[in-house]
Each structure stands twice: as C-alpha cells, then as structure tokens.
N, C-alpha and C positions, 0 to 999 in steps of 0.2 A: 149239670153242675157236678163237678168232681168230688167224689166223696173222700178220696185220700188226701185232696188238697185241704178239705175243710176239717178233717180229723188231725192232719198235722198242725194247722193253725190253732185248733182247740187245745191240742197237747201242749204246744209251745206256750201259749197264752196261759193255760193252767199253771205251768211251772213258773212263769214269770209273775203271775198274780200271787202264788203261794210264796215267792221269794221276796217281792217288792211290795205288794199290796195292789189293790186295784187302781188307784189314783196315781200312783208312782210309776206304773207301768204304761208305757206309750204304744200305740199301734206301730209305731215305727220301729220300736224294740222287738215287738212280736214278729213283724215282717223281716227284720233282719236275721233274727235267730232261726225263724222257719225258712229262710232263704227264698222269700217271695217279695214281690213289690207290695207296697202298703195299700195300693189300689185293690189288689186281690183280696184283702181282708174285708174292704167295704163292699166290693162287689158280692161277696159270700155271706157278709153278716149285716152290713148296713152301718153299723156303729159298734164302737168298743163296747158299749152297754148291752147291745143285742148279742154281741159275742159272749160276753160274760154269762148273760142268762141262758144262752144256748149250752154253754159248758155246763152249768149247774144242773139244767134239766137232763142232758145227756148222761152225766155221770149219776144222776138220782135214778134214772131208768136202768143203768147199767149196775146199780148196787144189788138188785134182786132181793129186795127186802122181804119177799115171800119165803125165803129161804131160812130166815131167822126163826120162823115159826113151823117149819117143817118137821114131821114125825115126832111130835109131842104127845100124841093122844094117849100112849100107853105108859107115860112117864108119871111119877108123882110130881108134886109140885116143886120139891127141892132139885130133883133130877132135871125137870124142865127149866127151872130158873138157872141152873148151872149151865145148860146148853145155851139158853138165850143170852146170858151175859157174855159167854164165850163167843158167840156169833156177833153180837153188837160190837164187842171190842175188835173182832177181825174186820168188821165193816169199818170201824173207825180207821183202823191200819190201811184198808184198801183206799179209804178216801181222805187220807191224810193231807193232801194238797188242798182238798177243799176246806178242810178243817183249819189249816193254817191261814187260808184267805180270810175266813170268818173270824180268826183271832187278831188279824191285823186291821180289821175295820175300825175307824174312829167313830166317835159319836155323830159327826156331821155326815158319815158316810152310810149310815144304817139303811137309808132309802134305797141304795143299790142293791142291799141283800135280799136275794129271793131264795136263799138255801132252804130247801125243804126237808132235807135229810133228817134232822132231828124231829121236826114236826111230824114226819110220816112214821118214824119210829114210835113216838108217843102215842099216835093215833092207833097203830097197830098193837102196842102194848096195852092200851086202854081197852080195846075190843077184846083182847085174849084174857085180861084180868076180869071184864065184866061177864064174859062166859063161865070162868072159873067161880066167880062169886055167885052166879045164878045156879050152878051145879053144887054149891054148899062147900066148896074146897078150900076158900079163902075168906078172910074178912078184911074190910078196908074199902076205901074209895077209889075205884079204878084209875081215874085221872091222876089223882095225887100218887098213887102207887107208880104209874107209868112214868110220871114226871121226876120222882125222886130217884127211881131206878136208873133212869137215863143220865139224870144229873150226876149220880155217883159214878157211873162208868165213864162219862164225859171228863168228870173231875180227875179221875185216875189217868186217863189218856192225856189230858192237858199236863199233869205233873210229868208224865213221861217224855212229851214232846219238848216241854220248856226246861226239863232237867237233864235232857239228853242221857238218860241212863244214870245220872249221878245222884238222884234222891234215894233210891232204894235198889238193892240188887234182888228183890223178890220178883220172881217171873211173873208176867201179867197173867199167865193162866192160873196161877196160884191166888193172885189177887181177885180175879174174877170168880174163882171158887168161893173166896171168902165173902165177896159181895153177894153172890147168890145164897150162902148159908145164912148171913145175917138177915137179908131181905127176907128169906123164907120163915125164919124165926119170929118176925114181926107180924106175918101176914097169914100164916098157915092156921086153919081151923083145928 
C-alpha cells in the first residue's frame, strides 16, 4: 500500500471537504484534484465515508494533544491557563480545515461526524482540572470548567473564521490571554 498515495488523497479530500462540505464533495472530484483514478480511492479506503473517518483519525493523532499540557507543573493557575488557551487556539489554527468541515455539517449529516478533537481536549482539560481541584488550587466542577473553557476558545475561533478578520483587530494572542485571565478569576482558590 503506497503511503504517499494515501496521504495525497487524504490531503486533497480534506481540502475539498472543508471547501464544499462532506456530501457536496464527490470521490470523482477528489480523484481529479489528486490526479488519480477514482478506483484508487476505493482501493485504498473502500468508501468516501471510510476516507472521511481515516482523515479525522489521522489529523487527530497528528494534533499531539499532549503538548497542550506540557511543562505546566511549575506555573501558577493563571500562567498555566494562559499557556493552555494559547496552545488550544494554535491547535484550532492547525486543524482549521477539520473545523470548517464540522461547521458545514447539516442536521441530517451529524451521523457522519466522528470528529473527536473537541471531545479529546475536553477530556484532557477535565483531567487537568480534577488534579488541580484535588490539590486545592481551584474551585469548580472540572467537566463544566473544561467545557466552558473550550467553548469560549472555539467561539473566538469561529468568529475569526466567519468574520475573516473583520470583526476585531485584536490579535488572537491578546484575546486568549484575556480568556485565561477571566477564567482564572472565576475558579482560582
């Protein structure tokens, strides 16, 4: 199985899915843009649905979520939240195409979406907040904290994507620092 062929097909499919949406993208369009025969897609992935799911899994593994929580041990809560917010936002930027696909999913297409990135980040945030709560450094319910933090970051990212930089001229780094500051004020002991 040719790894370069698979990667090229996945990259092209990711671009088309993010531009047009899942259902509006055909395997013929993917094949034409990738400069392969449509049979090649089916030989490597079996179906468009399998291709989509392999793309989401591949890019989830490539996200290296562990780096979001790296080197936080010696930081206070506000400093660690500042780094976490910046790192999650950078993760959003890196995975912008996957996020755009998710934004284009209609109500009747939700069954095809297996994007795990947000759920994985919430799970890791929840574990981190549970540890801090056990150490007596924060107050609050870890699952709610994790969900609200990610929702606020994704909200800012969505405004940036949909507004194409026209909503505000405040740099995202400044916005993330403010998210961290406000979040810390709510939950710090």
